[in-house]
C-alpha positions as CSV (number, residue, x, y, z in Angstrom):
1,X,-59.3,-98.5,71.6
2,X,-62.2,-98.5,70.3
3,X,-66.1,-97.7,72.2
4,X,-68.4,-101.0,72.1
5,X,-71.1,-100.8,68.6
6,X,-73.4,-102.6,69.5
7,X,-76.7,-101.3,71.3
8,X,-77.4,-101.4,74.6
9,X,-80.6,-103.6,76.4
10,X,-83.2,-100.8,76.8
11,X,-84.9,-103.5,79.5
12,X,-82.1,-103.0,81.5
13,X,-80.6,-99.8,83.5
14,X,-77.0,-98.4,82.1
15,X,-76.2,-98.5,86.1
16,X,-77.1,-99.9,89.0
17,X,-80.8,-100.6,89.5
18,X,-82.0,-100.3,93.1
19,X,-83.6,-103.4,94.5
20,X,-87.1,-101.7,94.0
21,X,-86.6,-101.3,90.8
22,X,-85.1,-104.9,89.8
23,X,-88.2,-106.7,91.4
24,X,-90.1,-104.5,89.3
25,X,-88.4,-105.5,86.5
26,X,-88.5,-109.2,87.5
27,X,-92.5,-108.6,87.8
28,X,-92.8,-107.9,84.7
29,X,-92.6,-111.8,83.5
30,X,-94.6,-112.9,85.7
31,X,-97.9,-113.5,86.5
32,X,-98.4,-113.5,89.4
33,X,-102.0,-115.3,91.7
34,X,-103.5,-115.0,94.4
35,X,-103.7,-117.3,97.3
36,X,-107.0,-119.3,95.7
37,X,-105.8,-119.3,92.4
38,X,-102.6,-121.0,93.6
39,X,-104.6,-124.2,95.7
40,X,-106.1,-124.6,92.6
41,X,-103.5,-124.5,90.6
42,X,-101.9,-127.1,92.5
43,X,-105.1,-129.6,93.5
44,X,-106.6,-130.0,89.6
45,X,-103.5,-128.6,87.1
46,X,-100.5,-130.3,89.4
47,X,-98.7,-127.4,89.6
48,X,-96.2,-126.9,92.4
49,X,-95.9,-125.2,95.4
50,X,-92.3,-124.3,96.2
51,X,-92.0,-122.8,99.9
52,X,-88.9,-120.9,100.0
53,X,-89.3,-119.6,103.8
54,X,-86.7,-119.9,106.3
55,X,-86.5,-122.6,108.6
56,X,-87.8,-120.7,111.1
57,X,-90.4,-119.3,109.4
58,X,-92.1,-122.2,109.1
59,X,-91.5,-123.9,112.4
60,X,-93.4,-120.2,113.8
61,X,-96.2,-119.5,110.6
62,X,-96.6,-123.2,110.0
63,X,-96.5,-124.6,105.9
64,X,-99.3,-124.9,103.2
65,X,-99.9,-128.7,103.4
66,X,-98.3,-130.6,100.1
67,X,-95.6,-128.0,99.1
68,X,-92.6,-128.8,98.7
69,X,-89.7,-126.3,100.9
70,X,-86.7,-126.0,99.2
71,X,-84.5,-123.3,100.4
72,X,-83.8,-120.1,98.2
73,X,-79.8,-120.8,97.8
74,X,-80.8,-124.9,96.5
75,X,-84.3,-123.8,94.1
76,X,-82.2,-123.3,90.6
77,X,-80.3,-126.4,91.2
78,X,-83.7,-128.5,92.2
79,X,-86.0,-127.3,89.9
80,X,-84.0,-127.3,86.7
81,X,-85.0,-130.5,84.8
82,X,-81.7,-130.8,83.0
83,X,-79.8,-130.7,86.8
84,X,-77.6,-132.7,88.4
85,X,-79.3,-132.2,91.6
86,X,-83.2,-131.9,90.3
87,X,-85.6,-133.1,92.6
88,X,-87.8,-135.9,91.7
89,X,-90.7,-133.1,90.6
90,X,-89.2,-131.6,87.6
91,X,-90.1,-133.4,85.2
92,X,-89.6,-130.3,82.8
93,X,-90.0,-127.1,81.7
94,X,-93.1,-127.2,80.7
95,X,-94.4,-127.6,85.1
96,X,-96.5,-124.9,86.5
97,X,-94.3,-123.7,89.4
98,X,-95.4,-121.2,92.4
99,X,-93.0,-120.0,94.5
100,X,-93.7,-118.1,98.0
101,X,-91.8,-116.7,100.6
102,X,-93.5,-115.0,103.5
103,X,-94.9,-111.5,102.5
104,X,-94.2,-112.3,98.0
105,X,-90.8,-110.4,97.4
106,X,-88.2,-112.5,97.9
107,X,-90.8,-115.3,95.7
108,X,-91.3,-113.0,92.6
109,X,-87.3,-112.2,92.1
110,X,-86.9,-116.3,92.9
111,X,-89.3,-116.7,90.1
112,X,-87.8,-114.5,87.1
113,X,-85.0,-116.8,87.6
114,X,-86.8,-120.1,86.9
115,X,-88.2,-117.8,84.1
116,X,-84.3,-117.6,82.8
117,X,-83.6,-121.8,83.3
118,X,-86.7,-122.1,80.5
119,X,-89.1,-122.8,83.5
120,X,-91.6,-120.3,81.6
121,X,-94.8,-121.0,83.7
122,X,-93.0,-120.2,86.5
123,X,-94.4,-117.6,88.7
124,X,-95.2,-116.3,92.4
125,X,-97.8,-116.4,94.8
126,X,-98.6,-112.8,95.4
127,X,-98.4,-111.7,99.3
128,X,-97.3,-114.8,99.8
129,X,-97.3,-117.4,102.9
130,X,-99.3,-114.6,105.0
131,X,-101.7,-113.5,102.3
132,X,-102.4,-117.6,102.1
133,X,-103.3,-117.7,106.2
134,X,-104.9,-114.6,105.4
135,X,-107.0,-116.5,102.8
136,X,-107.9,-118.8,105.5
137,X,-106.8,-121.4,103.8
138,X,-105.0,-124.9,105.2
139,X,-102.3,-124.3,107.5
140,X,-100.2,-127.5,109.3
141,X,-98.5,-126.8,112.3
């Protein structure tokens, strides 16, 4: 059997990666935004704010008014504009989407995954819901 002749992608490590390395790679393709910019994007530019936190976290801490609540395991299925299980707000690949989790870690991975679907304006909220709340922005209980 002969050795493969193609070259490996230098952006992908040859061996196993730690979650920190995976997170760093995911974030290289994102222009992460803070709470004030996320609020402005939703209010002025029609960006979708998407809450991927667990229901228990939303019940405990509250929610961001107007944010869509989509469980992480359904995210790509619901936001793929060509998908059979898309939500009505998943209108096209140019829609700006700001994903947030509790503290801004899982949301980075989720936003990178959305970019792989061609949702090139997907990003995440730096610091997550906790940063939004600490900034004194509106929260519903």
